[in-house]
C-alpha positions as CSV (number, residue, x, y, z in Angstrom):
1,M,92.2,-112.9,-167.3
2,V,89.9,-109.9,-167.0
3,D,90.7,-107.2,-164.4
4,N,87.7,-105.8,-162.5
5,G,87.8,-103.8,-159.2
6,G,91.3,-104.9,-158.2
7,H,90.9,-108.6,-158.9
8,R,91.1,-110.9,-161.9
9,V,88.5,-113.2,-163.3
10,A,89.2,-116.1,-165.7
11,F,87.2,-116.2,-168.9
12,Y,87.4,-119.0,-171.5
13,V,86.3,-118.2,-175.1
14,A,85.6,-120.5,-178.1
15,Q,85.4,-117.9,-180.8
16,G,82.5,-118.1,-183.3
17,N,80.2,-115.8,-185.3
18,G,78.5,-112.6,-184.0
19,S,76.2,-114.3,-181.5
20,T,77.4,-115.3,-178.1
21,I,76.3,-117.9,-175.6
22,V,77.5,-117.5,-172.0
23,L,77.4,-120.4,-169.6
24,D,77.3,-119.4,-165.9
25,S,77.9,-122.1,-163.3
26,G,76.0,-122.9,-160.1
27,G,77.2,-122.2,-156.6
28,G,80.6,-123.7,-155.8
29,E,81.0,-124.7,-159.4
30,Y,83.2,-123.1,-162.1
31,S,83.8,-123.3,-165.8
32,S,84.6,-127.1,-165.8
33,Q,80.9,-127.7,-165.0
34,W,80.3,-127.1,-168.7
35,K,83.1,-129.2,-170.2
36,D,80.7,-131.7,-171.8
37,I,78.4,-129.1,-173.1
38,A,80.5,-126.1,-174.3
39,P,82.4,-127.8,-177.2
40,K,79.2,-129.4,-178.6
41,L,77.3,-126.2,-178.3
42,H,80.0,-124.3,-180.2
43,A,79.9,-126.9,-182.9
44,A,76.1,-127.0,-183.2
45,T,75.4,-123.3,-183.2
46,G,78.6,-121.6,-184.6
47,A,78.2,-119.0,-181.8
48,T,81.0,-117.8,-179.6
49,V,80.7,-119.8,-176.4
50,I,82.1,-118.2,-173.2
51,T,82.5,-119.8,-169.8
52,Y,84.2,-118.2,-166.8
53,D,85.2,-118.8,-163.2
54,R,83.5,-116.6,-160.6
55,A,85.6,-114.9,-158.0
56,G,87.2,-117.4,-155.6
57,L,86.7,-120.4,-157.9
58,G,88.8,-122.0,-160.6
59,K,91.6,-119.7,-161.7
60,S,89.9,-116.4,-160.6
61,D,91.1,-114.4,-157.7
62,V,89.6,-114.7,-154.2
63,V,87.5,-111.7,-153.1
64,P,87.2,-111.7,-149.2
65,G,83.9,-111.1,-147.4
66,P,80.2,-111.9,-148.1
67,W,79.2,-113.0,-151.6
68,K,77.4,-110.1,-153.3
69,V,75.4,-110.7,-156.5
70,E,76.1,-107.1,-157.5
71,S,79.8,-107.9,-157.6
72,A,79.2,-111.1,-159.5
73,V,77.2,-109.1,-162.1
74,S,79.9,-106.5,-162.3
75,D,82.5,-109.2,-163.0
76,L,80.5,-110.8,-165.8
77,K,79.7,-107.5,-167.4
78,A,83.3,-106.4,-167.2
79,G,84.5,-109.6,-168.9
80,L,81.9,-109.3,-171.7
81,Q,82.8,-105.7,-172.3
82,Q,86.5,-106.4,-172.4
83,L,85.9,-109.2,-174.8
84,G,83.8,-106.9,-177.0
85,V,80.5,-108.6,-176.4
86,T,77.8,-105.9,-176.2
87,H,74.6,-107.5,-177.5
88,D,73.0,-110.8,-178.7
89,V,73.9,-112.8,-175.7
90,T,72.1,-116.0,-174.8
91,L,72.7,-116.4,-171.1
92,V,72.6,-119.9,-169.6
93,A,72.5,-119.9,-165.8
94,H,72.5,-122.8,-163.3
95,S,71.4,-122.6,-159.7
96,Q,72.9,-119.6,-157.9
97,A,73.8,-118.1,-161.3
98,G,70.0,-117.5,-161.7
99,E,70.5,-114.6,-159.4
100,I,73.2,-113.1,-161.5
101,A,71.0,-113.6,-164.6
102,G,68.0,-111.9,-162.9
103,Y,70.0,-108.7,-162.0
104,L,71.8,-108.7,-165.3
105,A,68.6,-109.0,-167.3
106,K,66.9,-106.3,-165.2
107,G,69.8,-103.9,-165.5
108,D,70.8,-104.5,-169.1
109,P,68.0,-106.2,-171.0
110,K,69.3,-105.1,-174.4
111,L,72.5,-107.2,-173.8
112,L,70.4,-110.4,-173.9
113,S,68.6,-112.1,-176.8
114,G,67.4,-114.8,-174.5
115,A,68.1,-117.0,-171.4
116,V,68.1,-120.6,-170.3
117,L,67.6,-120.9,-166.6
118,V,68.8,-124.4,-165.5
119,D,67.2,-125.3,-162.2
120,A,68.1,-121.7,-161.3
121,N,67.3,-119.5,-158.3
122,L,64.3,-117.5,-159.2
123,P,62.8,-114.5,-157.3
124,Q,59.4,-116.2,-156.8
125,F,61.0,-118.9,-154.6
126,F,62.5,-116.6,-152.0
127,T,59.5,-115.6,-150.0
128,D,59.5,-114.3,-146.4
129,E,58.3,-117.8,-145.4
130,E,60.9,-119.7,-147.4
131,I,64.0,-117.7,-146.5
132,P,64.2,-118.7,-142.8
133,R,63.6,-122.3,-143.8
134,L,66.6,-122.1,-146.2
135,V,68.8,-120.4,-143.5
136,A,68.0,-123.1,-141.0
137,A,68.4,-126.0,-143.4
138,S,71.8,-124.8,-144.6
139,R,73.2,-124.2,-141.1
140,P,74.8,-127.7,-140.6
141,D,76.5,-127.5,-144.0
142,V,77.8,-124.0,-143.3
143,D,79.1,-125.1,-139.9
144,A,80.9,-128.1,-141.5
145,A,82.4,-125.8,-144.2
146,K,83.9,-123.5,-141.5
147,K,86.1,-126.5,-140.5
148,D,87.9,-126.2,-143.8
149,P,87.3,-122.6,-144.9
150,E,90.0,-122.5,-147.5
151,K,88.4,-125.1,-149.7
152,P,86.9,-123.1,-152.6
153,A,83.4,-124.6,-152.4
154,N,83.4,-124.2,-148.7
155,R,84.6,-120.6,-148.9
156,Q,81.8,-119.8,-151.3
157,L,79.2,-121.5,-149.1
158,I,80.3,-119.5,-146.1
159,S,80.4,-116.2,-148.0
160,T,77.0,-116.9,-149.5
161,A,75.5,-117.6,-146.0
162,E,76.7,-114.1,-144.8
163,G,73.8,-111.7,-145.3
164,F,71.7,-114.4,-147.1
165,A,68.4,-113.3,-145.7
166,A,68.7,-109.6,-146.7
167,A,70.1,-110.5,-150.1
168,H,67.3,-112.8,-150.9
169,R,64.6,-110.5,-149.7
170,A,66.0,-108.0,-152.2
171,F,66.2,-110.7,-154.9
172,H,62.5,-111.6,-154.4
173,K,61.6,-108.2,-155.7
174,V,63.6,-108.5,-158.9
175,A,61.4,-108.6,-162.0
176,W,62.6,-110.3,-165.1
177,P,62.0,-108.0,-168.1
178,D,59.3,-109.1,-170.5
179,S,61.5,-108.2,-173.5
180,V,64.0,-111.1,-172.7
181,P,62.6,-114.6,-173.6
182,A,63.5,-117.3,-171.1
183,T,63.4,-121.1,-171.0
184,V,63.3,-122.6,-167.5
185,L,64.6,-126.1,-167.2
186,V,63.6,-127.4,-163.8
187,S,64.8,-130.7,-162.3
188,E,62.3,-133.2,-161.1
189,K,64.0,-133.8,-157.7
190,T,65.1,-130.1,-157.2
191,P,67.8,-129.1,-154.7
192,F,65.4,-130.2,-152.0
193,A,65.0,-134.0,-152.6
194,G,64.8,-134.5,-148.8
195,S,61.9,-132.0,-148.3
196,P,58.8,-132.6,-150.4
197,E,57.4,-129.2,-149.3
198,D,60.4,-127.2,-150.4
199,A,60.7,-129.2,-153.6
200,Q,57.1,-128.4,-154.5
201,R,57.7,-124.7,-153.7
202,W,60.8,-124.8,-156.0
203,R,58.7,-126.3,-158.8
204,D,55.8,-123.9,-158.2
205,A,58.2,-120.9,-158.3
206,A,59.5,-122.1,-161.8
207,A,55.9,-122.5,-163.0
208,S,55.0,-119.0,-161.6
209,F,58.0,-117.4,-163.3
210,V,57.0,-118.9,-166.7
211,E,53.4,-117.9,-166.4
212,D,54.3,-114.3,-165.9
213,A,55.1,-113.7,-169.6
214,P,54.1,-115.3,-172.9
215,N,57.7,-115.7,-174.1
216,R,58.7,-118.1,-171.4
217,T,58.9,-121.9,-171.6
218,L,59.0,-124.6,-168.9
219,V,60.9,-127.9,-169.4
220,T,61.1,-130.6,-166.7
221,A,64.2,-132.7,-166.5
222,K,62.7,-136.1,-165.5
223,G,64.4,-138.0,-162.8
224,T,67.3,-135.6,-162.3
225,S,68.7,-134.0,-159.2
226,H,69.7,-130.4,-159.0
227,E,72.9,-131.2,-160.9
228,V,71.2,-131.2,-164.3
229,P,74.3,-130.0,-166.4
230,T,76.4,-133.0,-165.3
231,E,73.6,-135.6,-165.1
232,R,71.8,-134.7,-168.4
233,P,74.2,-132.7,-170.6
234,D,72.3,-134.0,-173.6
235,L,69.1,-132.4,-172.4
236,V,70.7,-129.2,-171.4
237,L,72.4,-129.0,-174.8
238,K,69.1,-129.6,-176.7
239,V,67.3,-126.9,-174.6
240,I,70.0,-124.3,-175.2
241,E,70.1,-125.2,-178.9
242,D,66.3,-124.8,-179.2
243,A,66.3,-121.5,-177.3
244,F,69.2,-120.2,-179.4
245,A,67.5,-121.3,-182.7
246,A,64.3,-119.5,-181.7
247,H,66.0,-116.1,-181.7
248,H,68.5,-116.6,-184.6
């Protein structure tokens, strides 16, 4: 348990050699999302593999109020610092964790040796045209979540919805540093299987992100929904192993 800003965050560590792989879960998910991947990754690479529960999820303390990416970045950095991890991190981020990855890479690029962004939120997607569509589309789910606000996944959905538009207008301006290589693993169905237009925008954003620098790679997970880590752990494992091997 790591203390940061008056609350505790649960970190799980499989100790290895001097390199570190951090697995960061999607929205409403916690460390258990990686249960089929983390042990195999540790065995295959020999690296230290770290998972953790973001605030309000798993064994970590609840932090009231809107979800703020800056607070999530602070929690992750505090945990890594207290665990003595200061460099050579391969960061794997699914979905909402792509936002944490973006801010972390921008603010501390020397911490990272590379990243794997698994159907992750990318700045290119959150345009002034797209954000209102997302707010409108999520409203029924948010209203339903408010009927059971103490359920962890619902609590996170509600807290993420607060201030969503402003937060994502800011995220749209975040530039990934050219010095940090990145592999983008995008699902074929995307989070927007019911909306072909939004699904195409999601895929286009991934392609645009990759085209912005020569050290970025795009991989498509054929036939998968947004839940790539649980549907195709074999593919996610291979992509992480390949990315890790390219820099070690």
